[in-house]
N, CA and C of each residue as an Amber inpcrd file, in Angstrom:
protein
   339
   6.9250000  -3.5120000 -14.5070000   6.9890000  -3.1310000 -13.1060000
   5.9290000  -2.0550000 -12.8480000   4.7740000  -2.4800000 -12.3580000
   3.7010000  -1.5290000 -12.1100000   3.9250000  -0.7270000 -10.8280000
   4.9460000  -1.0660000 -10.0440000   5.2310000  -0.3220000  -8.8260000
   5.6620000   1.1130000  -9.1320000   6.2530000   1.3460000 -10.3130000
   6.6090000   2.7200000 -10.6820000   5.3490000   3.5450000 -10.8970000
   4.3680000   3.0110000 -11.6230000   3.1280000   3.7630000 -11.8320000
   2.3660000   3.9310000 -10.5160000   2.4480000   2.9470000  -9.6370000
   1.8240000   3.0730000  -8.3150000   2.5200000   4.1770000  -7.5250000
   3.8460000   4.2160000  -7.5830000   4.6110000   5.2460000  -6.8830000
   4.2810000   6.6370000  -7.4100000   4.1920000   6.7730000  -8.7160000
   3.8590000   8.0720000  -9.3190000   2.4720000   8.5110000  -8.8860000
   1.5120000   7.6080000  -8.9170000   0.1540000   7.9220000  -8.4920000
   0.1060000   8.3060000  -7.0130000   0.8460000   7.5900000  -6.1960000
   0.9110000   7.8870000  -4.7720000   1.4890000   9.2810000  -4.5310000
   2.5480000   9.6180000  -5.2400000   3.1670000  10.9360000  -5.1160000
   2.1860000  12.0230000  -5.5610000   1.4980000  11.8090000  -6.6610000
   0.5240000  12.7940000  -7.1410000  -0.5810000  13.0290000  -6.1130000
  -1.0760000  11.9600000  -5.5270000  -2.1330000  12.0950000  -4.5220000
  -1.6110000  12.7930000  -3.2680000  -0.4090000  12.4400000  -2.8380000
   0.1780000  13.0810000  -1.6600000   0.4160000  14.5660000  -1.9030000
   0.8920000  14.9120000  -3.0960000   1.1240000  16.3220000  -3.4240000
  -0.1860000  17.1060000  -3.4310000  -1.2550000  16.5020000  -3.9160000
  -2.5670000  17.1590000  -3.9190000  -3.0310000  17.4160000  -2.4900000
  -2.8360000  16.4580000  -1.6190000  -3.2110000  16.6290000  -0.2090000
  -2.3660000  17.7230000   0.4300000  -1.0620000  17.6900000   0.1670000
  -0.1600000  18.6820000   0.7390000  -0.5030000  20.0890000   0.2630000
  -0.8330000  20.2300000  -1.0200000  -1.1940000  21.5440000  -1.5540000
  -2.4640000  22.0560000  -0.8810000  -3.4240000  21.1900000  -0.7220000
  -4.6930000  21.5570000  -0.0860000  -4.4780000  21.9990000   1.3660000
  -3.5580000  21.3320000   2.0630000  -3.2930000  21.6210000   3.4710000
  -2.2420000  22.7090000   3.6700000  -1.5620000  23.1150000   2.5880000
  -0.5360000  24.1510000   2.6880000   0.8010000  23.6520000   3.2110000
   1.0480000  22.3740000   3.0760000   2.3120000  21.7990000   3.5440000
   3.4010000  22.0000000   2.4950000   4.6360000  22.1390000   2.9680000
   5.7610000  22.4270000   2.0690000   6.5670000  21.1880000   1.6790000
   6.7720000  20.2810000   2.6320000   7.6390000  19.1410000   2.3700000
   7.1780000  17.9600000   3.2090000   7.3000000  16.7700000   2.6210000
   6.9870000  15.5350000   3.3360000   8.2810000  14.8990000   3.8100000
   8.3060000  14.5340000   5.0630000   9.4880000  13.9040000   5.6520000
   9.3630000  12.3830000   5.6880000   8.1470000  11.9110000   5.9500000
   7.9400000  10.4820000   6.1410000   6.5390000  10.1230000   5.6580000
   6.4370000   8.9640000   5.0330000   5.1460000   8.4600000   4.5640000
   5.0470000   6.9990000   4.9950000   3.8990000   6.6510000   5.5800000
   3.6860000   5.2800000   6.0340000   2.5420000   4.6620000   5.2470000
   2.8240000   3.4990000   4.6720000   1.8390000   2.7560000   3.8930000
   1.6020000   1.4050000   4.5420000   0.4320000   0.8260000   4.2480000
   0.2470000  -0.5880000   4.5480000  -0.0330000  -1.2850000   3.2270000
   0.6700000  -2.3970000   3.0300000   0.5800000  -3.1470000   1.7860000
   0.2910000  -4.6040000   2.1320000  -0.7910000  -5.1000000   1.5880000
  -1.1780000  -6.4820000   1.8380000  -0.2810000  -7.4600000   1.0990000
  -0.0420000  -8.5910000   1.7300000   0.7970000  -9.6330000   1.1300000
   0.1800000 -10.1910000  -0.1510000  -1.1310000 -10.0180000  -0.3150000
  -1.8420000 -10.5310000  -1.4850000  -2.3060000  -9.3910000  -2.3990000
  -1.6620000  -8.2270000  -2.2740000  -2.0440000  -7.0550000  -3.0640000
  -1.4620000  -7.0790000  -4.4740000  -0.4640000  -7.9120000  -4.6850000
   0.1980000  -7.9460000  -5.9850000   1.2840000  -6.8950000  -6.1150000
   1.6030000  -6.2320000  -5.0140000   2.6160000  -5.1790000  -5.0150000
   3.8640000  -5.7040000  -4.3220000   4.9880000  -5.5750000  -5.0030000
   6.2680000  -5.9730000  -4.4290000   6.7940000  -4.8200000  -3.5670000
   6.9820000  -5.0970000  -2.2960000   7.4860000  -4.0690000  -1.3830000
   8.8880000  -3.6350000  -1.7870000   9.7060000  -4.5820000  -2.1960000
  11.0710000  -4.2530000  -2.6160000  11.0580000  -3.3390000  -3.8420000
  10.2050000  -3.6510000  -4.8090000  10.1130000  -2.8230000  -6.0130000
   9.5470000  -1.4450000  -5.6860000   8.6130000  -1.3790000  -4.7500000
   8.0460000  -0.0890000  -4.3430000   9.1160000   0.7740000  -3.6800000
   9.9370000   0.1700000  -2.8220000  11.0490000   0.9030000  -2.2010000
  12.0390000   1.3850000  -3.2590000  12.2230000   0.6110000  -4.3030000
  13.1410000   0.9790000  -5.3780000  12.5730000   2.1170000  -6.2300000
  11.2860000   2.0590000  -6.5480000  10.6630000   3.0240000  -7.4620000
  10.2770000   4.3500000  -6.8060000   9.9290000   4.3100000  -5.5290000
   9.4260000   5.5080000  -4.8550000  10.3900000   6.6950000  -4.9320000
  11.6890000   6.5270000  -4.6440000  12.6030000   7.6770000  -4.7390000
  12.6390000   8.2990000  -6.1360000  12.5340000   7.4690000  -7.1570000
  12.5280000   7.9890000  -8.5290000  11.2730000   8.8210000  -8.7920000
  10.1480000   8.3700000  -8.2770000   8.8830000   9.0810000  -8.4790000
   8.8360000  10.4040000  -7.7210000   9.6350000  10.5200000  -6.6710000
   9.6040000  11.7440000  -5.8540000  10.6090000  12.8020000  -6.3050000
  11.4980000  12.4520000  -7.2090000  12.5470000  13.4060000  -7.6260000
  11.9360000  14.7130000  -8.1220000  12.4840000  15.8100000  -7.5870000
  12.0400000  17.1340000  -8.0020000  10.7070000  17.5620000  -7.4090000
  10.1920000  16.8090000  -6.4460000   8.9070000  17.1510000  -5.8270000
   9.1120000  17.4500000  -4.3420000   8.0490000  17.8560000  -3.6870000
   8.0860000  18.1090000  -2.2470000   8.2140000  16.8250000  -1.4350000
   8.1880000  15.6920000  -2.1080000   8.3740000  14.4150000  -1.4310000
   9.7760000  13.8520000  -1.6280000  10.6300000  14.5860000  -2.3510000
  11.9940000  14.1000000  -2.5620000  12.6670000  13.9090000  -1.2040000
  13.3480000  12.7960000  -1.0290000  14.0160000  12.3970000   0.2130000
  13.0310000  12.0290000   1.3310000  11.7860000  11.8300000   0.9890000
  10.7820000  11.3870000   1.9490000  11.0780000   9.9270000   2.3150000
  11.0690000   9.6420000   3.6050000  11.3430000   8.2750000   4.0810000
  10.0610000   7.4520000   3.9680000  10.1190000   6.3590000   3.2480000
   8.9590000   5.4990000   3.0230000   8.9920000   4.3300000   4.0040000
   7.9220000   4.2220000   4.7830000   7.7710000   3.1240000   5.7320000
   6.6100000   2.2710000   5.2440000   6.8620000   0.9750000   5.1090000
   5.8160000   0.0730000   4.6170000   5.5650000  -1.0160000   5.6560000
   4.3130000  -1.0970000   6.0680000   3.8840000  -2.1550000   6.9740000
   3.1760000  -3.2100000   6.1380000   3.7080000  -4.4270000   6.1560000
   3.0880000  -5.4820000   5.3710000   1.9780000  -6.1460000   6.1820000
   0.8180000  -6.2670000   5.5540000  -0.3340000  -6.9160000   6.1540000
  -0.3520000  -8.3610000   5.6570000  -0.3170000  -9.3320000   6.5730000
  -0.3130000 -10.7280000   6.1330000  -1.6540000 -11.1270000   5.5230000
  -1.6180000 -12.1700000   4.7400000  -2.8290000 -12.7120000   4.1420000
  -3.5980000 -13.4790000   5.2130000  -4.8390000 -13.0690000   5.4370000
  -5.6870000 -13.7070000   6.4380000  -6.9810000 -14.1330000   5.7540000
  -7.3710000 -15.3680000   5.9850000  -8.5920000 -15.9070000   5.3850000
  -9.5700000 -16.3420000   6.4710000 -10.8180000 -16.4650000   6.0700000
 -11.8460000 -17.0580000   6.9340000 -12.3140000 -18.3370000   6.2560000
 -12.3160000 -19.4140000   7.0130000 -12.7610000 -20.7030000   6.4910000
 -14.1880000 -20.9630000   6.9840000 -15.1550000 -21.0300000   6.0760000
 -16.5300000 -21.2850000   6.4960000 -16.7600000 -22.7270000   6.9630000
 -15.8660000 -23.6240000   6.6010000 -16.0160000 -25.0210000   6.9990000
 -15.6810000 -25.2150000   8.4790000 -14.4890000 -24.7450000   8.8800000
 -14.1130000 -24.9060000  10.2870000 -14.3080000 -23.6260000  11.0960000
 -14.8120000 -22.5820000  10.4210000 -15.1530000 -21.3050000  11.0670000
 -13.9760000 -20.6750000  11.8150000 -12.8300000 -20.6730000  11.1560000
 -11.6210000 -20.1000000  11.7430000 -11.0360000 -19.0420000  10.8210000
 -10.4100000 -18.0530000  11.4480000  -9.5730000 -17.1080000  10.7110000
  -8.1560000 -17.6640000  10.7500000  -7.5100000 -17.6580000   9.5970000
  -6.1750000 -18.2400000   9.4920000  -5.2600000 -17.2520000   8.7770000
  -4.0930000 -17.0070000   9.3600000  -3.0670000 -16.2000000   8.6990000
  -2.1910000 -17.1650000   7.9140000  -2.1030000 -16.9250000   6.6090000
  -1.3580000 -17.8260000   5.7300000   0.0640000 -17.3340000   5.5200000
   0.9700000 -18.2480000   5.5120000   2.3700000 -17.9340000   5.2170000
   2.7300000 -18.3820000   3.8050000   2.0440000 -19.3900000   3.3120000
   2.2600000 -19.9010000   1.9630000   1.3670000 -19.1540000   0.9760000
   1.7550000 -19.1360000  -0.3010000   0.9190000 -18.4580000  -1.2980000
  -0.3250000 -19.2510000  -1.6970000  -0.5100000 -20.4350000  -1.1270000
  -1.6650000 -21.2560000  -1.4600000  -2.8330000 -20.8470000  -0.5710000
  -3.9190000 -20.4310000  -1.1980000  -5.0680000 -19.9610000  -0.4380000
  -5.9670000 -21.1350000  -0.1090000  -5.7000000 -21.7050000   1.0660000
  -6.5390000 -22.7840000   1.5770000  -6.3620000 -22.8290000   3.0830000
  -7.3850000 -23.3110000   3.7470000  -7.3590000 -23.3960000   5.2040000
  -6.2890000 -24.4040000   5.6290000  -5.4200000 -23.9620000   6.5170000
  -4.3570000 -24.8520000   6.9880000  -4.8640000 -25.8620000   8.0220000
  -6.1000000 -25.6720000   8.4900000  -6.6750000 -26.6090000   9.4610000
  -7.3990000 -27.7680000   8.7770000  -8.2960000 -27.4160000   7.8310000
  -9.1220000 -28.4680000   7.2160000  -8.8620000 -28.6310000   5.7180000
  -7.9920000 -27.7810000   5.1470000  -7.5950000 -27.8230000   3.7360000
  -8.7160000 -27.4160000   2.7780000  -9.6900000 -26.7010000   3.2860000
 -10.7700000 -26.1690000   2.4460000 -10.1880000 -25.0820000   1.5440000
 -10.6070000 -25.0710000   0.2680000 -10.1330000 -24.0490000  -0.6730000
 -11.1810000 -22.9680000  -0.9260000 -12.4160000 -23.2070000  -0.5510000
 -13.4800000 -22.2050000  -0.6970000 -13.4720000 -21.3220000   0.5410000
 -12.5380000 -20.3720000   0.5720000 -12.3520000 -19.5080000   1.7310000
 -12.5370000 -18.0490000   1.3160000 -12.6550000 -17.1870000   2.3070000
 -12.8340000 -15.7530000   2.0630000 -11.5810000 -15.0140000   2.5310000
 -11.0380000 -14.1580000   1.6690000  -9.8840000 -13.3530000   2.0560000
 -10.3900000 -12.1950000   2.9070000  -9.8840000 -12.1050000   4.1280000
 -10.2970000 -11.0560000   5.0630000  -9.3390000  -9.8660000   5.0010000
  -8.0470000 -10.1630000   5.0420000  -7.0060000  -9.1310000   4.9820000
  -5.8890000  -9.6130000   4.0820000  -5.1610000  -8.6480000   3.5500000
  -4.0030000  -9.0050000   2.7430000  -4.0190000  -8.4070000   1.3500000
  -5.1230000  -7.7220000   0.9890000  -5.2070000  -7.0710000  -0.3250000
  -5.0030000  -5.5580000  -0.2180000  -4.7730000  -5.0510000   0.9760000
  -4.7290000  -3.6130000   1.2220000  -3.5790000  -2.9010000   0.5100000
  -3.8370000  -1.6640000   0.1990000  -2.7970000  -0.7150000  -0.1880000
  -3.3090000   0.6430000   0.2720000  -2.8360000   1.0810000   1.4370000
  -3.3590000   2.2960000   2.0470000  -2.2410000   3.2290000   2.4740000
  -2.4850000   4.5010000   2.2880000  -1.6230000   5.5310000   2.8470000
  -2.1140000   5.7710000   4.2650000  -1.2980000   5.4070000   5.2540000
  -1.7130000   5.5520000   6.6470000  -1.4450000   6.9360000   7.1840000
  -0.2500000   7.4760000   6.8830000   0.0900000   8.7790000   7.4170000
   1.2270000   9.4150000   6.6320000   1.3100000  10.7430000   6.7850000
   2.4340000  11.5090000   6.2260000   2.8930000  12.4850000   7.2910000
   4.1860000  12.5530000   7.4820000   4.7630000  13.5620000   8.3650000
   5.2390000  14.6910000   7.4670000   4.6690000  15.8710000   7.6530000
   4.9560000  17.0070000   6.7700000   5.3850000  18.2060000   7.5850000
   5.9120000  19.1910000   6.8660000   6.2630000  20.4670000   7.5180000
   5.7590000  21.6120000   6.6860000
């Protein structure tokens, strides 16, 4: 479960930012996670509280916005949001496509005091 190491790294980075800014406690953290990032949102929600124990992020509310997988098909020149895990254009069935969105893992914001 690499979501625990991701959670620990996220907490370390957030604590570094908070220390630099002089913040005492984080109340809320908002992330965006791509559907094709390889990160399980459920596992991240499970691991995050454990990674925050004893830190200024303990009891921080984690909000995760999932970014759908979006591809560009050079054959039919369309952007397509995929619901299936199969990376192919749903219009023309081309498999040589470009992933536009869906690999993200970004810290969007933190509400601190």
